[in-house]
C-alpha positions as CSV (number, residue, x, y, z in Angstrom):
1,M,92.6,-33.3,31.2
2,T,91.5,-33.4,27.3
3,P,87.6,-33.0,27.2
4,A,85.7,-35.9,25.6
5,W,84.2,-35.5,22.1
6,K,80.8,-34.1,22.1
7,A,78.0,-35.0,19.8
8,P,79.2,-34.2,15.9
9,P,78.4,-30.9,14.3
10,F,77.5,-32.9,11.1
11,P,75.3,-36.1,10.7
12,P,76.7,-39.1,9.1
13,A,76.7,-39.8,5.3
14,P,73.2,-40.3,3.6
15,G,72.1,-43.6,4.2
16,L,74.0,-44.5,7.1
17,A,73.0,-44.8,10.9
18,P,74.8,-42.9,13.4
19,C,78.0,-44.0,14.5
20,A,79.3,-44.5,17.7
21,D,83.0,-44.3,16.7
22,W,84.3,-40.8,16.2
23,Y,87.9,-39.4,15.6
24,P,89.6,-36.1,14.9
25,C,89.4,-35.2,11.2
26,G,92.4,-33.2,9.7
27,F,90.2,-32.0,7.0
28,M,87.1,-30.9,8.8
29,R,86.5,-28.9,12.0
30,G,85.5,-31.7,14.4
31,P,85.1,-35.1,14.8
32,M,84.2,-37.5,11.8
33,C,82.1,-40.6,12.2
34,A,84.1,-43.8,11.1
35,A,81.4,-44.9,8.7
36,T,81.2,-41.5,7.1
37,A,85.0,-41.7,6.5
38,Q,84.7,-45.1,5.1
39,A,81.8,-44.0,2.9
40,T,83.7,-41.0,1.7
41,M,86.8,-42.9,0.6
42,S,87.5,-43.9,-2.7
43,P,87.1,-47.8,-3.5
44,L,90.9,-48.3,-3.7
45,I,91.7,-46.3,-0.4
46,R,89.0,-48.1,1.4
47,W,90.4,-51.6,0.3
48,F,94.1,-50.4,1.4
49,H,92.7,-49.5,4.6
50,Q,90.5,-52.8,5.1
51,L,93.7,-54.9,4.0
52,G,95.7,-53.5,6.9
53,S,93.0,-55.0,9.5
54,P,94.5,-58.6,10.8
55,P,91.1,-60.3,10.2
56,Y,90.5,-58.9,6.8
57,F,94.1,-59.6,5.6
58,D,93.9,-63.4,7.0
59,R,90.5,-63.8,4.9
60,F,92.2,-62.1,1.7
61,A,95.4,-64.2,2.1
62,A,93.4,-67.5,2.7
63,R,91.4,-66.9,-0.2
64,W,93.9,-65.9,-2.8
65,A,97.1,-67.8,-2.0
66,P,96.0,-71.3,-3.0
67,W,94.9,-69.8,-6.7
68,A,98.1,-68.0,-6.8
69,Y,100.2,-71.1,-6.1
70,L,98.0,-73.1,-8.6
71,L,98.1,-70.6,-11.2
72,G,101.7,-70.4,-10.9
73,L,102.7,-74.1,-11.0
74,A,100.3,-74.4,-14.1
75,T,102.1,-71.7,-15.9
76,M,105.6,-72.9,-14.8
77,A,104.4,-76.4,-16.2
78,V,103.7,-74.9,-19.5
79,G,107.0,-73.3,-19.8
80,V,108.7,-76.4,-18.6
81,Y,107.2,-78.3,-21.3
82,G,108.1,-75.7,-23.9
83,A,111.8,-75.4,-22.9
84,L,112.3,-79.4,-22.8
85,F,110.2,-80.5,-25.9
86,Q,109.4,-77.3,-28.1
87,V,112.7,-75.3,-28.1
88,P,115.6,-76.3,-30.1
89,A,118.7,-77.1,-29.0
90,D,121.6,-74.3,-28.9
91,Y,123.9,-74.3,-31.6
92,Q,126.8,-73.8,-29.1
93,Q,125.6,-75.2,-26.0
94,G,123.5,-78.1,-27.0
95,D,120.8,-79.2,-24.6
96,S,122.7,-77.7,-21.6
97,F,121.4,-74.2,-22.2
98,R,117.8,-75.5,-21.0
99,I,118.9,-74.6,-17.4
100,L,118.6,-71.3,-18.6
101,Y,114.8,-71.5,-18.2
102,I,115.2,-72.1,-14.3
103,H,118.3,-70.0,-13.7
104,V,117.1,-66.9,-15.3
105,P,113.6,-66.3,-13.6
106,S,115.3,-67.4,-10.5
107,A,117.9,-64.6,-10.9
108,W,115.3,-61.9,-11.8
109,M,113.2,-63.0,-8.7
110,S,116.1,-63.1,-6.2
111,M,116.7,-59.3,-6.9
112,A,112.9,-58.3,-7.3
113,V,112.1,-60.0,-3.9
114,F,114.7,-58.2,-2.1
115,G,113.8,-55.0,-3.5
116,L,110.4,-55.6,-2.5
117,M,111.2,-56.5,1.1
118,A,113.2,-53.3,1.2
119,F,110.4,-51.4,0.1
120,Y,107.7,-53.0,2.7
121,A,110.3,-52.4,5.3
122,A,110.7,-48.7,4.3
123,I,107.0,-48.4,4.6
124,A,106.9,-50.1,7.8
125,L,109.8,-48.0,9.4
126,V,108.1,-44.7,8.2
127,W,104.5,-45.3,8.9
128,R,104.7,-48.1,11.3
129,I,102.5,-50.3,9.5
130,K,102.2,-53.7,11.2
131,L,101.2,-55.6,7.6
132,C,104.1,-54.0,5.7
133,E,106.2,-55.5,8.7
134,I,104.8,-58.8,8.1
135,L,104.9,-58.7,4.6
136,A,108.5,-57.7,4.4
137,M,109.6,-60.5,6.8
138,A,107.7,-62.8,4.6
139,C,109.6,-62.1,1.4
140,A,112.8,-63.2,3.0
141,P,112.6,-67.2,2.7
142,S,111.3,-67.1,-0.9
143,G,113.8,-64.7,-2.0
144,A,116.7,-66.7,-0.1
145,A,115.1,-69.9,-2.0
146,F,115.4,-68.1,-5.4
147,T,118.8,-66.9,-4.8
148,L,119.9,-70.4,-3.9
149,I,118.4,-72.1,-6.9
150,T,120.0,-69.2,-9.1
151,L,123.6,-70.3,-7.4
152,A,122.9,-73.8,-7.6
153,T,121.7,-73.6,-11.4
154,G,124.6,-71.5,-12.3
155,S,127.1,-73.6,-10.8
156,I,125.7,-76.6,-13.0
157,W,125.6,-74.6,-16.2
158,G,128.8,-73.1,-15.9
159,K,130.8,-76.5,-15.0
160,P,130.3,-77.4,-18.9
161,M,130.9,-73.8,-20.0
162,W,133.8,-72.7,-17.7
163,G,135.4,-76.0,-16.8
164,T,134.6,-75.3,-13.0
165,W,131.6,-75.6,-10.6
166,W,132.5,-72.2,-9.2
167,D,134.4,-69.0,-9.7
168,W,134.8,-65.8,-7.7
169,D,133.4,-64.0,-10.4
170,P,131.8,-60.6,-9.9
171,R,128.1,-61.8,-10.7
172,L,128.6,-65.0,-8.6
173,T,130.2,-63.4,-5.7
174,T,127.6,-60.7,-5.4
175,E,124.7,-63.2,-5.7
176,L,126.4,-65.1,-2.8
177,I,126.5,-61.9,-0.8
178,L,122.6,-61.5,-1.6
179,L,122.0,-64.8,-0.1
180,F,124.0,-63.8,2.9
181,L,121.6,-60.7,3.1
182,Y,118.6,-62.9,3.2
183,L,119.9,-65.1,5.7
184,G,120.8,-62.2,7.9
185,V,117.2,-60.8,7.8
186,M,115.9,-63.9,8.5
187,G,118.5,-64.7,11.4
188,L,118.0,-61.1,12.9
189,Y,114.2,-61.6,12.8
190,A,114.4,-64.9,14.6
191,A,116.9,-63.5,17.1
192,I,114.6,-60.9,18.8
193,D,111.5,-62.0,20.8
194,D,109.3,-58.6,20.1
195,R,108.1,-59.2,16.8
196,R,107.6,-55.5,16.1
197,N,111.3,-54.6,17.3
198,A,112.7,-57.7,15.2
199,A,110.9,-56.7,12.2
200,R,112.2,-53.0,12.4
201,A,115.9,-54.2,12.9
202,A,115.7,-56.9,10.1
203,G,114.0,-54.2,7.8
204,L,116.8,-51.7,8.3
205,L,119.4,-54.5,7.3
206,A,117.2,-54.9,4.0
207,I,117.2,-51.2,3.3
208,V,120.6,-51.1,3.8
209,G,121.3,-54.0,1.7
210,V,119.4,-53.0,-1.3
211,A,122.4,-51.0,-2.5
212,L,123.7,-54.4,-3.5
213,L,121.0,-54.8,-6.1
214,P,122.5,-52.5,-8.9
215,V,126.0,-54.1,-8.4
216,I,124.9,-57.4,-9.2
217,R,122.8,-55.9,-12.2
218,W,126.0,-54.3,-13.7
219,S,128.6,-56.4,-12.3
220,V,129.3,-57.9,-15.7
221,V,129.7,-54.6,-17.5
222,W,132.0,-52.8,-14.5
223,W,134.4,-55.7,-14.2
224,N,135.9,-58.4,-16.3
225,S,133.6,-61.3,-15.7
226,L,133.1,-64.9,-16.9
227,H,129.5,-64.6,-16.7
228,Q,127.9,-63.6,-19.8
229,G,126.8,-60.1,-20.5
230,Q,122.9,-59.3,-20.8
231,T,121.3,-61.4,-23.6
232,I,117.5,-61.1,-22.4
233,R,116.0,-57.5,-22.2
234,M,112.5,-56.7,-21.0
235,F,112.6,-53.6,-23.4
236,G,114.4,-53.6,-26.7
237,E,115.7,-56.5,-28.6
238,S,117.2,-59.7,-27.1
239,S,120.2,-61.6,-28.5
240,M,118.3,-64.5,-27.8
241,D,116.4,-66.4,-30.5
242,A,112.8,-65.2,-30.7
243,S,111.8,-69.0,-31.0
244,M,113.4,-69.6,-27.5
245,M,111.8,-66.7,-25.5
246,A,108.2,-68.1,-25.3
247,P,109.0,-70.7,-22.6
248,L,110.9,-68.2,-20.6
249,W,108.2,-65.6,-20.3
250,W,106.0,-68.4,-19.0
251,M,108.5,-69.3,-16.5
252,V,108.9,-65.5,-15.6
253,V,105.2,-65.2,-14.9
254,G,104.8,-68.6,-13.2
255,T,107.6,-67.7,-10.7
256,H,105.9,-64.3,-9.9
257,L,102.7,-66.2,-9.4
258,W,104.2,-68.8,-7.2
259,F,105.9,-65.7,-5.2
260,V,102.5,-64.2,-4.7
261,G,101.2,-67.4,-3.1
262,S,104.3,-67.9,-0.9
263,L,104.2,-64.5,0.3
264,L,100.5,-64.6,1.2
265,A,100.7,-67.9,2.9
266,R,103.8,-66.9,4.9
267,A,102.4,-63.6,6.1
268,R,98.9,-65.0,6.8
269,A,101.0,-67.5,9.3
270,D,102.9,-64.8,10.8
271,N,99.8,-62.7,11.2
272,L,97.9,-65.5,13.0
273,R,100.7,-66.0,15.4
274,R,101.2,-62.2,16.3
275,E,97.2,-62.3,16.7
276,A,97.1,-65.2,18.9
277,G,94.9,-64.9,21.9
278,K,92.4,-62.6,19.8
279,D,88.7,-63.4,19.8
280,W,88.9,-63.7,15.7
281,V,91.7,-65.9,16.1
282,A,90.1,-68.2,18.8
283,K,86.9,-68.5,16.4
284,L,89.2,-70.0,13.7
285,S,90.9,-72.3,15.7
286,T,87.3,-73.4,16.9
287,G,86.1,-73.8,13.3
288,G,84.0,-70.4,13.4
289,A,83.3,-68.1,10.6
290,R,86.2,-65.7,9.7
């Protein structure tokens, strides 16, 4: 039988009361007080440790999700106004090009969110961090929505340009496969009763599916595509006129902020479902302090 820990060979950090919680430390010869461990961490590392606590994350998400939603909507409103009333019509496409201000940010987000989902899923599989499982699964509905908006706006834009609503173009086809991957992740997560096993299975699908992202990105280069090539660049010179760029960046920032709000709100809801029955959740349901 493993003997119980005895009194520690060293006191807690200065200014801290003796702590009842001790655990083995990999860097010191003996147990370390939990309060001492917290005190000796850097502020950033301590914040990450705290964020992994379900009650702490609930408070964090409840505080910042509404602000992210509000700032995202306000920023997108500025972008939409500029796209409709300040930017001149395109010399070839006329006013139909204005759908670009919804299509391009949504397309970027559809791939960025999937990459983030796979990143969280990889962390969850390797280090078994429950919060990363929750965040990975919370990415999927928003990412699927962005992908659906990308496909819908692309079809609307393509009708006057290509003369058809849909074509099995490499870019369109790979984006459609991305939507199916999002739906697969969501369906697999919902199909398994055990939440942790469900998140791991769905996360593995996300990690495998991330290989599709470079195919989407370079499809217009690798194959003969109806879809136009890259005209807007984060770095380097864009072929789009500078007078048309400002509303686009407003929309890009706005969609990112809206996604942060959506991610926090969905993750908070899933966190509460997983923690149902805990005392801190019961206090929330009765209006107690968080």
